[in-house]
MDAnalysis code that builds the backbone (N, CA, C; Angstrom):
import MDAnalysis as mda
import numpy as np

u = mda.Universe.empty(294, n_residues=98, atom_resindex=np.repeat(np.arange(98), 3), trajectory=True)
u.add_TopologyAttr("name", ["N", "CA", "C"] * 98)
u.add_TopologyAttr("resid", np.arange(1, 99))
u.add_TopologyAttr("resname", ["MET", "LYS", "VAL", "LEU", "GLU", "HIS", "LEU", "LYS", "GLY", "THR", "GLY", "THR", "VAL", "THR", "ALA", "PRO", "ASP", "GLY", "ASP", "GLU", "THR", "ARG", "ALA", "LYS", "TYR", "ASP", "VAL", "GLN", "ILE", "THR", "GLN", "ASP", "GLU", "PRO", "GLU", "SER", "GLU", "SER", "ASP", "VAL", "PRO", "HIS", "GLY", "THR", "ALA", "SER", "LYS", "HIS", "ILE", "SER", "GLY", "LEU", "VAL", "TRP", "SER", "PRO", "VAL", "ASP", "PRO", "TYR", "PHE", "VAL", "LEU", "ASN", "HIS", "PHE", "ARG", "LYS", "THR", "MET", "LEU", "LEU", "GLU", "MET", "GLU", "ASP", "GLY", "ARG", "LYS", "PHE", "LYS", "PHE", "PHE", "HIS", "ARG", "ASP", "ILE", "ASN", "GLY", "SER", "ILE", "GLY", "LEU", "ASN", "LYS", "TRP", "LEU", "GLY"])
u.atoms.positions = np.array([
    [1.515, -1.103, 13.818],
    [0.886, -0.342, 14.882],
    [0.428, -1.288, 15.993],
    [0.684, -0.872, 17.182],
    [0.272, -1.635, 18.356],
    [-0.868, -0.873, 19.030],
    [-2.004, -1.539, 19.291],
    [-3.126, -0.906, 19.976],
    [-2.819, -0.887, 21.473],
    [-2.750, 0.323, 22.036],
    [-2.504, 0.475, 23.470],
    [-3.800, 0.456, 24.262],
    [-4.823, 1.143, 23.725],
    [-6.131, 1.195, 24.398],
    [-7.235, 1.350, 23.360],
    [-8.385, 0.764, 23.666],
    [-9.599, 0.965, 22.875],
    [-10.646, 1.508, 23.846],
    [-11.080, 2.740, 23.619],
    [-11.968, 3.426, 24.552],
    [-13.315, 3.710, 23.905],
    [-14.376, 3.339, 24.591],
    [-15.744, 3.613, 24.138],
    [-16.513, 4.193, 25.308],
    [-17.379, 5.155, 25.020],
    [-18.197, 5.694, 26.090],
    [-18.883, 6.975, 25.697],
    [-19.353, 7.698, 26.702],
    [-20.008, 8.985, 26.513],
    [-19.196, 10.032, 27.254],
    [-18.916, 11.117, 26.569],
    [-18.142, 12.182, 27.177],
    [-18.763, 13.531, 26.894],
    [-18.029, 14.567, 27.221],
    [-18.474, 15.932, 26.990],
    [-17.558, 16.589, 25.973],
    [-18.162, 17.132, 24.918],
    [-17.415, 17.864, 23.901],
    [-17.668, 19.347, 24.102],
    [-16.585, 20.114, 24.132],
    [-16.686, 21.565, 24.208],
    [-16.290, 22.131, 22.858],
    [-17.225, 22.867, 22.246],
    [-17.010, 23.474, 20.931],
    [-16.209, 24.772, 21.083],
    [-15.702, 25.318, 19.967],
    [-14.927, 26.556, 20.035],
    [-15.674, 27.726, 20.686],
    [-17.006, 27.737, 20.569],
    [-17.790, 28.837, 21.160],
    [-18.124, 28.595, 22.632],
    [-17.629, 27.477, 23.206],
    [-17.861, 27.170, 24.617],
    [-19.058, 26.289, 24.887],
    [-19.890, 26.032, 23.866],
    [-21.041, 25.147, 24.054],
    [-20.573, 23.731, 24.363],
    [-21.237, 23.093, 25.331],
    [-20.921, 21.721, 25.696],
    [-22.030, 20.795, 25.225],
    [-21.629, 19.621, 24.719],
    [-22.559, 18.630, 24.205],
    [-22.122, 17.259, 24.673],
    [-23.079, 16.428, 25.070],
    [-22.776, 15.023, 25.371],
    [-22.556, 14.331, 24.035],
    [-21.523, 13.520, 23.952],
    [-21.205, 12.832, 22.704],
    [-20.687, 11.432, 23.000],
    [-20.879, 10.550, 22.056],
    [-20.348, 9.191, 22.118],
    [-18.973, 9.192, 21.462],
    [-18.106, 8.317, 21.942],
    [-16.806, 8.159, 21.304],
    [-16.430, 6.688, 21.253],
    [-15.657, 6.353, 20.242],
    [-15.102, 5.021, 20.044],
    [-13.730, 5.259, 19.429],
    [-12.703, 5.294, 20.270],
    [-11.375, 5.661, 19.801],
    [-10.327, 4.618, 20.203],
    [-9.263, 4.583, 19.431],
    [-8.131, 3.711, 19.717],
    [-6.889, 4.571, 19.881],
    [-6.088, 4.229, 20.863],
    [-4.775, 4.833, 21.022],
    [-3.774, 3.777, 20.564],
    [-3.001, 4.124, 19.544],
    [-2.039, 3.194, 18.978],
    [-0.637, 3.783, 19.068],
    [0.343, 2.928, 18.886],
    [1.739, 3.363, 18.932],
    [2.494, 2.678, 17.811],
    [3.361, 3.444, 17.149],
    [4.224, 2.862, 16.123],
    [5.129, 1.821, 16.754],
    [5.328, 0.724, 16.042],
    [6.242, -0.304, 16.518],
    [7.519, -0.242, 15.683],
    [8.675, -0.138, 16.344],
    [9.933, -0.103, 15.593],
    [10.173, -1.437, 14.900],
    [10.879, -1.369, 13.770],
    [11.173, -2.603, 13.046],
    [12.166, -3.464, 13.802],
    [13.013, -2.825, 14.610],
    [13.933, -3.579, 15.455],
    [14.109, -2.825, 16.768],
    [14.617, -3.489, 17.766],
    [14.802, -2.890, 19.086],
    [15.722, -1.676, 19.044],
    [16.669, -1.640, 18.102],
    [17.640, -0.539, 18.049],
    [17.145, 0.652, 17.237],
    [16.015, 0.531, 16.531],
    [15.508, 1.617, 15.685],
    [15.028, 2.822, 16.475],
    [14.293, 2.599, 17.545],
    [13.688, 3.690, 18.305],
    [13.982, 3.474, 19.784],
    [14.540, 4.484, 20.461],
    [14.765, 4.337, 21.902],
    [13.451, 4.076, 22.639],
    [13.515, 3.325, 23.717],
    [12.325, 2.966, 24.497],
    [11.536, 4.210, 24.925],
    [10.226, 4.189, 24.710],
    [9.355, 5.276, 25.155],
    [9.257, 6.461, 24.215],
    [9.900, 6.392, 23.035],
    [9.852, 7.539, 22.128],
    [9.033, 7.278, 20.868],
    [8.450, 6.114, 20.721],
    [7.637, 5.818, 19.546],
    [6.391, 6.701, 19.540],
    [5.961, 7.108, 18.348],
    [4.805, 8.005, 18.210],
    [3.513, 7.308, 18.598],
    [2.652, 8.046, 19.304],
    [1.325, 7.549, 19.654],
    [0.302, 8.289, 18.802],
    [-0.793, 7.614, 18.492],
    [-1.834, 8.163, 17.640],
    [-3.202, 7.887, 18.245],
    [-4.152, 8.770, 17.989],
    [-5.542, 8.545, 18.372],
    [-6.371, 8.586, 17.096],
    [-7.214, 7.584, 16.926],
    [-8.119, 7.548, 15.785],
    [-9.445, 6.981, 16.247],
    [-10.465, 7.215, 15.468],
    [-11.780, 6.691, 15.804],
    [-12.872, 7.661, 15.459],
    [-13.972, 7.574, 16.205],
    [-15.168, 8.363, 15.916],
    [-15.645, 9.100, 17.161],
    [-16.190, 10.299, 16.940],
    [-16.900, 11.060, 17.976],
    [-18.169, 11.576, 17.318],
    [-19.334, 11.326, 17.943],
    [-20.605, 11.739, 17.363],
    [-21.624, 11.992, 18.458],
    [-22.715, 12.647, 18.093],
    [-23.797, 12.904, 19.037],
    [-24.995, 12.036, 18.664],
    [-25.491, 11.244, 19.611],
    [-26.652, 10.414, 19.315],
    [-27.955, 11.214, 19.235],
    [-27.955, 12.464, 19.711],
    [-29.179, 13.267, 19.705],
    [-29.168, 14.389, 18.663],
    [-28.006, 14.731, 18.110],
    [-27.903, 15.804, 17.131],
    [-27.330, 15.242, 15.833],
    [-28.189, 14.965, 14.839],
    [-27.703, 14.374, 13.584],
    [-26.772, 15.310, 12.803],
    [-26.744, 16.596, 13.136],
    [-25.904, 17.567, 12.427],
    [-24.639, 17.927, 13.210],
    [-24.390, 17.231, 14.319],
    [-23.251, 17.542, 15.172],
    [-21.927, 17.575, 14.397],
    [-21.647, 16.508, 13.664],
    [-20.381, 16.437, 12.915],
    [-20.354, 17.492, 11.816],
    [-21.426, 17.595, 11.069],
    [-21.483, 18.561, 9.963],
    [-21.331, 19.997, 10.455],
    [-21.970, 20.338, 11.565],
    [-21.894, 21.700, 12.104],
    [-20.524, 22.040, 12.691],
    [-19.746, 21.029, 13.059],
    [-18.437, 21.267, 13.663],
    [-17.284, 20.737, 12.818],
    [-17.555, 20.461, 11.553],
    [-16.561, 19.863, 10.659],
    [-15.287, 20.707, 10.615],
    [-14.162, 20.058, 10.899],
    [-12.810, 20.643, 10.881],
    [-12.569, 21.723, 11.935],
    [-13.481, 21.866, 12.890],
    [-13.271, 22.799, 14.005],
    [-12.613, 22.037, 15.149],
    [-11.662, 22.659, 15.809],
    [-10.992, 22.018, 16.935],
    [-11.887, 22.090, 18.166],
    [-12.131, 20.912, 18.753],
    [-12.979, 20.806, 19.931],
    [-12.254, 20.001, 20.994],
    [-12.783, 20.037, 22.209],
    [-12.207, 19.322, 23.338],
    [-13.154, 18.197, 23.745],
    [-12.625, 16.982, 23.871],
    [-13.405, 15.857, 24.386],
    [-12.875, 15.488, 25.763],
    [-13.784, 15.464, 26.749],
    [-13.449, 14.910, 28.061],
    [-14.140, 13.563, 28.156],
    [-13.345, 12.502, 28.279],
    [-13.877, 11.149, 28.309],
    [-14.366, 10.782, 29.704],
    [-15.042, 9.649, 29.814],
    [-15.609, 9.192, 31.086],
    [-14.564, 9.076, 32.183],
    [-13.329, 8.738, 31.813],
    [-12.280, 8.555, 32.819],
    [-11.565, 9.857, 33.176],
    [-12.034, 10.984, 32.611],
    [-11.456, 12.280, 32.939],
    [-10.345, 12.741, 32.012],
    [-9.830, 11.844, 31.185],
    [-8.784, 12.248, 30.243],
    [-9.385, 13.119, 29.153],
    [-8.557, 13.997, 28.594],
    [-9.033, 14.964, 27.604],
    [-8.081, 15.041, 26.426],
    [-8.656, 15.362, 25.264],
    [-7.836, 15.692, 24.112],
    [-8.605, 16.608, 23.171],
    [-7.854, 17.403, 22.423],
    [-8.445, 18.269, 21.407],
    [-8.410, 17.514, 20.087],
    [-9.491, 17.635, 19.337],
    [-9.620, 16.889, 18.091],
    [-10.396, 17.707, 17.073],
    [-10.427, 17.206, 15.849],
    [-11.264, 17.770, 14.788],
    [-11.819, 16.609, 13.975],
    [-12.938, 16.837, 13.320],
    [-13.514, 15.801, 12.458],
    [-12.836, 15.855, 11.096],
    [-12.321, 14.713, 10.667],
    [-11.647, 14.594, 9.367],
    [-12.643, 14.468, 8.213],
    [-13.801, 13.884, 8.508],
    [-14.807, 13.669, 7.465],
    [-16.204, 13.751, 8.082],
    [-17.219, 13.707, 7.243],
    [-18.590, 13.868, 7.740],
    [-19.144, 12.603, 8.400],
    [-18.349, 11.531, 8.412],
    [-18.759, 10.301, 9.086],
    [-18.405, 10.310, 10.575],
    [-17.656, 11.337, 11.012],
    [-17.302, 11.437, 12.416],
    [-15.893, 11.001, 12.760],
    [-15.091, 10.592, 11.751],
    [-13.702, 10.208, 11.998],
    [-12.929, 11.417, 12.506],
    [-12.064, 11.171, 13.476],
    [-11.354, 12.291, 14.097],
    [-9.862, 12.272, 13.811],
    [-9.276, 13.445, 13.957],
    [-7.837, 13.616, 13.955],
    [-7.459, 14.262, 15.261],
    [-6.329, 13.892, 15.800],
    [-5.864, 14.449, 17.067],
    [-5.219, 15.797, 16.828],
    [-5.615, 16.779, 17.632],
    [-4.976, 18.089, 17.623],
    [-3.945, 18.161, 18.740],
    [-4.370, 17.757, 19.962],
    [-3.452, 17.794, 21.099],
    [-3.974, 16.906, 22.227],
    [-3.101, 16.055, 22.765],
    [-3.438, 15.216, 23.913],
    [-3.200, 16.033, 25.173],
    [-4.202, 16.116, 26.045],
    [-4.071, 16.890, 27.271],
    [-3.940, 16.006, 28.506],
    [-4.169, 14.725, 28.344],
    [-4.004, 13.793, 29.461],
    [-5.234, 13.555, 30.268],
])
């Protein structure tokens, strides 16, 4: 895996019911690396997002939204839909919105 970006900051999370919450994030965007140049055509390797999203003011944020799909808008304006994989705040990507 090749790390493309490591992003940390404070963003806005929108829950399924429309409630918005300020949240911290620490995520990495990675890309699969082909074993050889001929294995995968240029630009088609899979990208992944992993890391943590949590609320510094709501200790129950992750627990209350566990496995629910939410939207994170990061400081730079990029957005993605995610869900919490575990109660520690680890996320799984649902959909990259750009």
